[in-house]
ZATIDO-311649 format. One line per field, with one value per atom (N, C-alpha, C, O): atom name; x, y, z; residue number from 1. Coordinates in nm, 3 decimals, decimal comma. Layout:
# residues N
nuro c(CA	...)
px c(X	...)
py c(Y	...)
pz c(Z	...)
sevo c(NUM	...)
//
This chain:
# residues 117
nuro c(N	CA	C	O	N	CA	C	O	N	CA	C	O	N	CA	C	O	N	CA	C	O	N	CA	C	O	N	CA	C	O	N	CA	C	O	N	CA	C	O	N	CA	C	O	N	CA	C	O	N	CA	C	O	N	CA	C	O	N	CA	C	O	N	CA	C	O	N	CA	C	O	N	CA	C	O	N	CA	C	O	N	CA	C	O	N	CA	C	O	N	CA	C	O	N	CA	C	O	N	CA	C	O	N	CA	C	O	N	CA	C	O	N	CA	C	O	N	CA	C	O	N	CA	C	O	N	CA	C	O	N	CA	C	O	N	CA	C	O	N	CA	C	O	N	CA	C	O	N	CA	C	O	N	CA	C	O	N	CA	C	O	N	CA	C	O	N	CA	C	O	N	CA	C	O	N	CA	C	O	N	CA	C	O	N	CA	C	O	N	CA	C	O	N	CA	C	O	N	CA	C	O	N	CA	C	O	N	CA	C	O	N	CA	C	O	N	CA	C	O	N	CA	C	O	N	CA	C	O	N	CA	C	O	N	CA	C	O	N	CA	C	O	N	CA	C	O	N	CA	C	O	N	CA	C	O	N	CA	C	O	N	CA	C	O	N	CA	C	O	N	CA	C	O	N	CA	C	O	N	CA	C	O	N	CA	C	O	N	CA	C	O	N	CA	C	O	N	CA	C	O	N	CA	C	O	N	CA	C	O	N	CA	C	O	N	CA	C	O	N	CA	C	O	N	CA	C	O	N	CA	C	O	N	CA	C	O	N	CA	C	O	N	CA	C	O	N	CA	C	O	N	CA	C	O	N	CA	C	O	N	CA	C	O	N	CA	C	O	N	CA	C	O	N	CA	C	O	N	CA	C	O	N	CA	C	O	N	CA	C	O	N	CA	C	O	N	CA	C	O	N	CA	C	O	N	CA	C	O	N	CA	C	O	N	CA	C	O	N	CA	C	O	N	CA	C	O	N	CA	C	O	N	CA	C	O	N	CA	C	O	N	CA	C	O	N	CA	C	O	N	CA	C	O	N	CA	C	O	N	CA	C	O	N	CA	C	O	N	CA	C	O	N	CA	C	O	N	CA	C	O	N	CA	C	O	N	CA	C	O	N	CA	C	O	N	CA	C	O	N	CA	C	O	N	CA	C	O	N	CA	C	O	N	CA	C	O	N	CA	C	O	N	CA	C	O)
px c(5,663	5,662	5,653	5,590	5,714	5,710	5,568	5,529	5,489	5,352	5,267	5,183	5,290	5,216	5,248	5,157	5,374	5,412	5,344	5,297	5,339	5,274	5,125	5,073	5,058	4,915	4,897	4,807	4,980	4,970	4,997	4,930	5,094	5,120	4,998	4,963	4,934	4,819	4,701	4,646	4,664	4,544	4,572	4,479	4,699	4,732	4,771	4,816	4,754	4,793	4,692	4,589	4,722	4,644	4,498	4,410	4,471	4,335	4,254	4,132	4,317	4,243	4,147	4,030	4,197	4,111	3,999	3,888	4,027	3,920	3,811	3,692	3,850	3,750	3,673	3,552	3,741	3,674	3,570	3,458	3,608	3,516	3,396	3,283	3,420	3,313	3,215	3,096	3,267	3,182	3,105	3,017	3,135	3,072	2,919	2,855	2,857	2,710	2,643	2,528	2,711	2,650	2,714	2,809	2,661	2,720	2,722	2,629	2,828	2,841	2,895	2,970	2,855	2,908	3,041	3,075	3,116	3,248	3,243	3,324	3,149	3,141	3,106	3,151	3,027	2,996	3,121	3,144	3,201	3,327	3,420	3,484	3,427	3,512	3,469	3,553	3,340	3,286	3,313	3,341	3,304	3,315	3,459	3,482	3,554	3,695	3,767	3,829	3,758	3,819	3,969	4,037	4,019	4,164	4,215	4,329	4,135	4,182	4,167	4,062	4,273	4,268	4,192	4,175	4,149	4,078	4,169	4,125	4,296	4,392	4,410	4,410	4,425	4,445	4,320	4,328	4,203	4,078	4,067	4,036	4,092	4,085	4,185	4,150	4,309	4,413	4,379	4,393	4,335	4,305	4,185	4,186	4,082	3,967	4,009	3,965	4,095	4,143	4,220	4,200	4,306	4,385	4,297	4,316	4,202	4,112	4,028	3,998	3,991	3,914	4,001	3,955	4,127	4,219	4,238	4,251	4,239	4,259	4,130	4,132	4,018	3,891	3,823	3,735	3,864	3,806	3,681	3,595	3,671	3,551	3,511	3,590	3,385	3,339	3,288	3,248	3,291	3,247	3,135	3,151	3,021	2,908	2,874	2,846	2,875	2,840	2,699	2,669	2,614	2,476	2,463	2,514	2,395	2,375	2,261	2,148	2,291	2,193	2,251	2,370	2,165	2,211	2,168	2,048	2,261	2,407	2,450	2,379	2,568	2,616	2,630	2,667	2,601	2,612	2,703	2,686	2,800	2,892	2,888	2,895	2,875	2,875	2,984	3,019	3,035	3,137	3,078	3,005	3,110	3,061	3,166	3,251	3,158	3,249	3,211	3,092	3,310	3,289	3,292	3,325	3,259	3,273	3,416	3,434	3,516	3,655	3,679	3,746	3,623	3,634	3,564	3,612	3,448	3,376	3,458	3,458	3,529	3,618	3,728	3,762	3,784	3,886	3,827	3,892	3,704	3,638	3,624	3,645	3,588	3,575	3,708	3,711	3,816	3,949	3,986	4,037	3,960	3,990	3,910	3,961	3,783	3,699	3,757	3,755	3,807	3,871	3,995	4,019	4,073	4,193	4,157	4,221	4,054	4,008	3,959	3,988	3,887	3,841	3,956	3,952	4,060	4,178	4,244	4,280	4,260	4,322	4,239	4,295	4,108	4,021	4,034	4,035	4,044	4,054	4,188	4,197	4,292	4,428	4,492	4,611	4,416	4,478	4,538	4,642	4,474	4,530	4,665	4,761	4,673	4,798	4,908	5,023	4,874	4,972	5,018	5,137	4,924	4,959	5,055	5,152	5,028	5,115	5,254	5,355	5,261	5,391	5,469	5,590	5,400	5,468	5,522	5,635	5,441	5,484	5,604	5,699	5,600	5,709	5,838	5,946	5,827	5,943	6,000	6,121	5,911	5,955	6,026	6,128	5,972	6,033	6,163	6,245	6,183	6,305	6,421	6,536	6,390	6,496	6,567	6,503	6,701	6,775	6,741	6,725	6,732	6,701	6,821	6,932	6,801	6,912	6,950	7,061	6,858	6,890	6,973	7,034	6,974	7,049	7,199	7,279	7,237	7,379	7,424	7,365	7,528	7,580	7,728	7,788)
py c(19,110	18,974	18,970	18,879	19,066	19,067	19,087	19,027	19,171	19,194	19,068	19,037	18,997	18,871	18,773	18,707	18,761	18,672	18,715	18,632	18,847	18,900	18,864	18,825	18,876	18,841	18,691	18,651	18,610	18,464	18,425	18,337	18,489	18,463	18,497	18,423	18,608	18,653	18,556	18,510	18,525	18,441	18,293	18,215	18,256	18,116	18,086	17,975	18,183	18,156	18,063	18,027	18,025	17,925	17,964	17,878	18,092	18,132	18,196	18,184	18,261	18,336	18,249	18,283	18,137	18,052	17,990	17,970	17,959	17,908	18,013	17,980	18,137	18,242	18,267	18,289	18,263	18,277	18,166	18,191	18,044	17,930	17,944	17,917	17,986	18,000	18,111	18,102	18,215	18,329	18,305	18,385	18,199	18,176	18,173	18,232	18,106	18,102	18,237	18,257	18,329	18,458	18,528	18,478	18,645	18,727	18,656	18,582	18,681	18,627	18,734	18,823	18,722	18,811	18,756	18,640	18,841	18,806	18,679	18,589	18,672	18,555	18,428	18,319	18,441	18,325	18,276	18,155	18,370	18,333	18,262	18,162	18,315	18,255	18,111	18,023	18,088	17,954	17,858	17,740	17,908	17,821	17,796	17,711	17,867	17,845	17,806	17,891	17,679	17,637	17,657	17,635	17,700	17,716	17,855	17,887	17,939	18,074	18,161	18,163	18,233	18,322	18,449	18,480	18,521	18,647	18,744	18,813	18,748	18,837	18,800	18,889	18,670	18,628	18,650	18,686	18,628	18,651	18,799	18,833	18,886	19,030	19,072	19,146	19,025	19,060	19,009	19,083	18,885	18,826	18,895	18,922	18,924	18,997	19,134	19,178	19,202	19,335	19,325	19,407	19,225	19,209	19,174	19,227	19,084	19,046	19,166	19,182	19,248	19,369	19,469	19,529	19,486	19,577	19,535	19,620	19,404	19,353	19,352	19,321	19,387	19,392	19,257	19,243	19,157	19,024	19,006	18,923	19,082	19,081	19,225	19,319	19,240	19,371	19,360	19,252	19,471	19,480	19,582	19,696	19,541	19,633	19,644	19,544	19,768	19,795	19,854	19,949	19,797	19,844	19,926	19,888	20,038	20,127	20,072	20,122	19,971	19,906	19,896	19,915	19,866	19,839	19,696	19,669	19,605	19,624	19,635	19,591	19,694	19,709	19,573	19,474	19,572	19,448	19,475	19,574	19,386	19,397	19,264	19,157	19,271	19,151	19,159	19,267	19,043	19,030	18,945	18,849	18,982	18,907	18,911	19,000	18,815	18,814	18,922	18,948	18,984	19,076	18,992	18,873	19,051	18,976	18,923	18,812	19,001	18,956	18,834	18,739	18,837	18,724	18,600	18,488	18,620	18,505	18,439	18,317	18,521	18,466	18,381	18,276	18,427	18,350	18,220	18,116	18,227	18,106	18,001	17,883	18,045	17,951	17,882	17,761	17,957	17,900	17,803	17,694	17,841	17,754	17,626	17,519	17,636	17,517	17,423	17,301	17,480	17,397	17,327	17,210	17,398	17,340	17,226	17,120	17,247	17,142	17,021	16,907	17,044	16,935	16,857	16,734	16,929	16,862	16,776	16,661	16,832	16,757	16,632	16,526	16,646	16,531	16,424	16,305	16,466	16,370	16,298	16,186	16,360	16,304	16,266	16,233	16,269	16,244	16,104	16,087	16,003	15,867	15,861	15,802	15,920	15,922	15,997	15,953	16,107	16,185	16,105	16,103	16,041	15,958	15,846	15,819	15,781	15,673	15,727	15,664	15,843	15,903	15,938	15,917	15,990	16,022	15,896	15,894	15,793	15,667	15,609	15,560	15,614	15,560	15,640	15,582	15,770	15,855	15,833	15,825	15,824	15,803	15,670	15,661	15,564	15,432	15,420	15,334	15,505	15,500	15,575	15,555	15,663	15,739	15,651	15,575	15,661	15,581	15,628	15,748	15,534	15,565	15,625	15,575	15,731	15,793	15,712	15,726	15,628	15,546	15,423	15,360	15,389	15,271	15,298	15,205	15,424	15,458	15,463	15,534	15,389	15,393	15,372	15,373)
pz c(-7,583	-7,534	-7,382	-7,326	-7,314	-7,168	-7,117	-7,017	-7,185	-7,141	-7,160	-7,076	-7,269	-7,292	-7,181	-7,129	-7,144	-7,033	-6,903	-6,825	-6,881	-6,760	-6,757	-6,652	-6,870	-6,877	-6,854	-6,781	-6,916	-6,897	-6,753	-6,699	-6,690	-6,548	-6,464	-6,372	-6,495	-6,417	-6,432	-6,332	-6,555	-6,574	-6,547	-6,527	-6,547	-6,524	-6,381	-6,351	-6,291	-6,153	-6,086	-6,144	-5,966	-5,893	-5,875	-5,883	-5,850	-5,811	-5,923	-5,922	-6,018	-6,119	-6,200	-6,214	-6,252	-6,333	-6,250	-6,300	-6,124	-6,037	-6,018	-6,024	-5,995	-5,979	-6,108	-6,104	-6,221	-6,350	-6,367	-6,411	-6,331	-6,344	-6,251	-6,291	-6,129	-6,030	-6,070	-6,042	-6,134	-6,172	-6,302	-6,336	-6,373	-6,503	-6,498	-6,585	-6,400	-6,401	-6,375	-6,416	-6,309	-6,283	-6,165	-6,107	-6,129	-6,023	-5,888	-5,854	-5,813	-5,678	-5,585	-5,625	-5,460	-5,357	-5,307	-5,330	-5,239	-5,188	-5,103	-5,122	-5,009	-4,920	-4,998	-4,961	-5,103	-5,187	-5,259	-5,271	-5,307	-5,373	-5,275	-5,309	-5,155	-5,052	-5,023	-5,005	-5,018	-4,992	-5,108	-5,087	-5,231	-5,348	-5,393	-5,479	-5,335	-5,368	-5,238	-5,174	-5,200	-5,075	-5,075	-5,175	-4,960	-4,944	-4,974	-4,941	-5,037	-5,068	-4,943	-4,879	-4,912	-4,795	-4,833	-4,951	-4,733	-4,757	-4,832	-4,924	-4,793	-4,860	-5,007	-5,093	-5,037	-5,176	-5,259	-5,377	-5,199	-5,272	-5,308	-5,422	-5,212	-5,236	-5,343	-5,435	-5,331	-5,427	-5,568	-5,665	-5,578	-5,709	-5,773	-5,893	-5,694	-5,748	-5,800	-5,906	-5,724	-5,765	-5,898	-5,987	-5,910	-6,032	-6,152	-6,261	-6,132	-6,241	-6,284	-6,403	-6,189	-6,220	-6,296	-6,393	-6,254	-6,324	-6,469	-6,558	-6,493	-6,629	-6,710	-6,829	-6,647	-6,718	-6,737	-6,821	-6,657	-6,670	-6,585	-6,616	-6,478	-6,395	-6,366	-6,379	-6,327	-6,283	-6,141	-6,095	-6,072	-5,933	-5,927	-5,972	-5,871	-5,856	-5,709	-5,643	-5,659	-5,519	-5,517	-5,590	-5,434	-5,422	-5,293	-5,188	-5,303	-5,188	-5,103	-5,108	-5,026	-4,939	-4,800	-4,779	-4,706	-4,569	-4,536	-4,534	-4,511	-4,521	-4,667	-4,757	-4,691	-4,829	-4,897	-4,835	-5,026	-5,104	-5,223	-5,294	-5,245	-5,358	-5,432	-5,371	-5,564	-5,646	-5,752	-5,801	-5,785	-5,890	-6,001	-5,976	-6,124	-6,239	-6,351	-6,354	-6,441	-6,555	-6,655	-6,677	-6,714	-6,825	-6,954	-6,948	-7,067	-7,193	-7,214	-7,265	-7,175	-7,186	-7,096	-7,137	-6,976	-6,883	-6,935	-6,916	-7,000	-7,058	-7,168	-7,183	-7,245	-7,349	-7,288	-7,341	-7,176	-7,106	-7,052	-7,055	-7,002	-6,950	-7,059	-7,035	-7,180	-7,292	-7,321	-7,347	-7,317	-7,341	-7,229	-7,256	-7,105	-6,991	-6,998	-6,966	-7,040	-7,054	-7,160	-7,143	-7,269	-7,372	-7,317	-7,347	-7,238	-7,178	-7,083	-7,084	-7,002	-6,912	-6,992	-6,955	-7,100	-7,185	-7,245	-7,251	-7,289	-7,343	-7,236	-7,262	-7,116	-7,006	-6,972	-6,946	-6,973	-6,943	-7,051	-7,021	-7,175	-7,286	-7,289	-7,341	-7,236	-7,249	-7,115	-7,111	-7,007	-6,876	-6,865	-6,801	-6,926	-6,920	-6,991	-6,939	-7,107	-7,184	-7,108	-7,105	-7,048	-6,971	-6,850	-6,818	-6,782	-6,665	-6,706	-6,636	-6,818	-6,868	-6,900	-6,866	-6,964	-6,996	-6,871	-6,865	-6,772	-6,645	-6,579	-6,531	-6,577	-6,515	-6,589	-6,528	-6,721	-6,802	-6,778	-6,766	-6,771	-6,748	-6,609	-6,591	-6,510	-6,372	-6,356	-6,288	-6,419	-6,404	-6,483	-6,452	-6,584	-6,664	-6,599	-6,635	-6,502	-6,435	-6,334	-6,261	-6,329	-6,230	-6,088	-6,063	-6,000	-5,860	-5,793	-5,809	-5,718	-5,646	-5,522	-5,472	-5,474	-5,356	-5,394	-5,307	-5,523	-5,565	-5,562	-5,553	-5,570	-5,566	-5,421	-5,340	-5,390	-5,253	-5,250	-5,142)
sevo c(1	1	1	1	2	2	2	2	3	3	3	3	4	4	4	4	5	5	5	5	6	6	6	6	7	7	7	7	8	8	8	8	9	9	9	9	10	10	10	10	11	11	11	11	12	12	12	12	13	13	13	13	14	14	14	14	15	15	15	15	16	16	16	16	17	17	17	17	18	18	18	18	19	19	19	19	20	20	20	20	21	21	21	21	22	22	22	22	23	23	23	23	24	24	24	24	25	25	25	25	26	26	26	26	27	27	27	27	28	28	28	28	29	29	29	29	30	30	30	30	31	31	31	31	32	32	32	32	33	33	33	33	34	34	34	34	35	35	35	35	36	36	36	36	37	37	37	37	38	38	38	38	39	39	39	39	40	40	40	40	41	41	41	41	42	42	42	42	43	43	43	43	44	44	44	44	45	45	45	45	46	46	46	46	47	47	47	47	48	48	48	48	49	49	49	49	50	50	50	50	51	51	51	51	52	52	52	52	53	53	53	53	54	54	54	54	55	55	55	55	56	56	56	56	57	57	57	57	58	58	58	58	59	59	59	59	60	60	60	60	61	61	61	61	62	62	62	62	63	63	63	63	64	64	64	64	65	65	65	65	66	66	66	66	67	67	67	67	68	68	68	68	69	69	69	69	70	70	70	70	71	71	71	71	72	72	72	72	73	73	73	73	74	74	74	74	75	75	75	75	76	76	76	76	77	77	77	77	78	78	78	78	79	79	79	79	80	80	80	80	81	81	81	81	82	82	82	82	83	83	83	83	84	84	84	84	85	85	85	85	86	86	86	86	87	87	87	87	88	88	88	88	89	89	89	89	90	90	90	90	91	91	91	91	92	92	92	92	93	93	93	93	94	94	94	94	95	95	95	95	96	96	96	96	97	97	97	97	98	98	98	98	99	99	99	99	100	100	100	100	101	101	101	101	102	102	102	102	103	103	103	103	104	104	104	104	105	105	105	105	106	106	106	106	107	107	107	107	108	108	108	108	109	109	109	109	110	110	110	110	111	111	111	111	112	112	112	112	113	113	113	113	114	114	114	114	115	115	115	115	116	116	116	116	117	117	117	117)
//
């Protein structure tokens, strides 16, 4: 069970699913990934790519060119995760109004902390 939690933590973090989504259309270079995922630092991009590669979700191909070229792409395992993430996004899109209403109802039902004095 601990390993399953570890995998879910990894693929459910802030950057992993975004990178999986960005890589879905095809291979991208590091600088392209950096451009397409706003807000990610160079350190976090490097770390997340390394972790996704360790888990077999993406592959890294280095070309012997001048200047050197490195591309990242989804593996079949990564494509399977993308399909699941797409389903989750679809579910969220279909139910966002209901979730928003539930949040509003819950928030308005909670007693205000400023009312106590």
